[in-house]
N, C-alpha and C positions, 0 to 999 in steps of 0.2 A: 527262477534259475532259483527259486526259494521250495514251487509246489511243481508237480508235471502236470506239465503243460498238454492241449487236446492236441496232437498232430494232424492235418492234415494237409496232403500234399506238397509235405515238405515245411513248413508253415504254422507257426507253435502256434493255440489261440490258447486263451484264459478256460478253466472248468467253466460248467456253467452254475452247478448248484454247488452247495456246500457239502453236499455228503462225495460229489466227484472229486472234491477237493487236498492232494493232498500230498506233503511234503513229501521233498525228493529224499532217499534215504541217507545222505550223511550232511545237513541243513543240524541239523537239531547238534551234533559233535563240533563243527565248524563255526556255528555262533556260539557256543561254550568256550570254543579256545582264542576267539576275537572277545568273547566278553571279561573273559578271565584274566585277560592281558590287556586290560581296561578300554578298549577301545567301544569308542560310540557305535549304534548298527540305525540306518535308517533306511528305510525303504521308499524307492522314489519309483514310481510306477503311471504308467497310462493306460486306461479305462474307455478306449474309447468304443465300447460296444455300447457302454452306458450313453451313452449320444446318439449313438446307432438304432438303440430302442432292440437290441438283443439280448441286452444283459439290464439286472436293477441295480441301483446304485445300493440297495440294501443289499445283495446278494455280495455281493462284494465286498462292502463294510464287513457285513460279517465272514466274509471269507478274513479279513485283514483283524478282528477281532481274535478268531481261531489263531494267527499266525501268537501274536499278544499273548496268547496264553499258551502258547508252546514254546517263542523263543524271546519271549521280553525283551523288545525291540522298543528304541527309544521314541521314534517315531512313526509315520507313514507320511507323504508326502504324494498327493493323488491325480491325476490329470483323467479329468472326464471328458474330456475334446476330440472329437477328431480332425486330422488336419485340416481339413477345410472353414475352421471357427479358426485357423492360425494365432491360435494365446499363445503366449509368451512361457505355458509349463508344458506341452508338451514336447515329449524326447525326440528327437534330437537337440532341440533347446534348451538350455540350462536351468531357468526357470526355477524349476523346484529344486536343484541344487542352491541355485542362488538363496533361495529362500529360505533353506533350513540353516547355509550358513550364517543367515543375517539373523536367524529367529535362535540360534544355538551355540552362535559365535566359535564359526568352524573355522576353519583354514582348510583351504578347496586344495591346495599347492600341497598340503598336507593328510591331504587325502585318496582314497578309494575309488573307483565307479565301477562296479563288477554288475556285468549283465553277461546275457546268453542274445543278445540282437547286436545290431549295428548302431540302430538310434541310442542304446546304453553308451557304450562305445563313445559313438561322436558326442554323447551328452556331455559327460566324462571332460572329453577333451575341450569341449567348447568351456567347462568350469574350472579348468586350468587343473584338473585333479590327474594321477596316477591312474590307468584303465588297465581294468584286467577281465576276459573275456571267455567265460564260458563257452567253448563248441560243443556244437548239441549238432551239428553237422545237419543245420536247417538249409532247406534251398538258398534263403537270399544272402547273399553278399555284404561282404562287410565295405563301408566306407573309406573308414578312416582306420587303419596300422592301430591296433591296443599296444600299450607297453608289454602285458601277459598276457598269454594265452595259458588256458588249463582246461580239463576233462570235465574238474565239477567246486561245487565249494570249498570243499576239503584244503582243496589241491592251491585254491586260492589265498585259503584262511595261511596255507603255511607258508608261501612265497611273500602275504605282509608280514607276517610273525619274524621272518626272515631279513625283509629289506629292515625292519625297524629296529634289529637287532635283540631279538626275545628268543627265546627256545620256543620250539615246535609244541 
């Protein structure tokens, strides 16, 4: 939802190299809108390709460092496990959101989980957040219904500012 994925057979995959890592066009503006209105911004991401051996952790961390430089995010919460490891941090389980809430004194019912995959929506519901789904027309189906569906992060920011009674 922040960077352009590699889509194969209707399913999104992360870029393999830092050189292939490109922000989506609306991301800087959307983050600026939310930041200017006082929102804290956290990235919660699954990176199972590290466990699968098809991606290096150092490359993922370089991508996150680039994101931090471009967007000034508050923190990153990353699950490097695959489903077979049955961890509590891999979305759709809410472990990473619960950890972020503990560490930063976040009220999850007053928070928003934004994402472009069913795992993001289910994770947000499991943690008690409002969910905003960015529809990218992937072949995978939603399992739970999001509170809102939008086309991009800027539209998600507009919904959030409207719901919070802030100027868009």
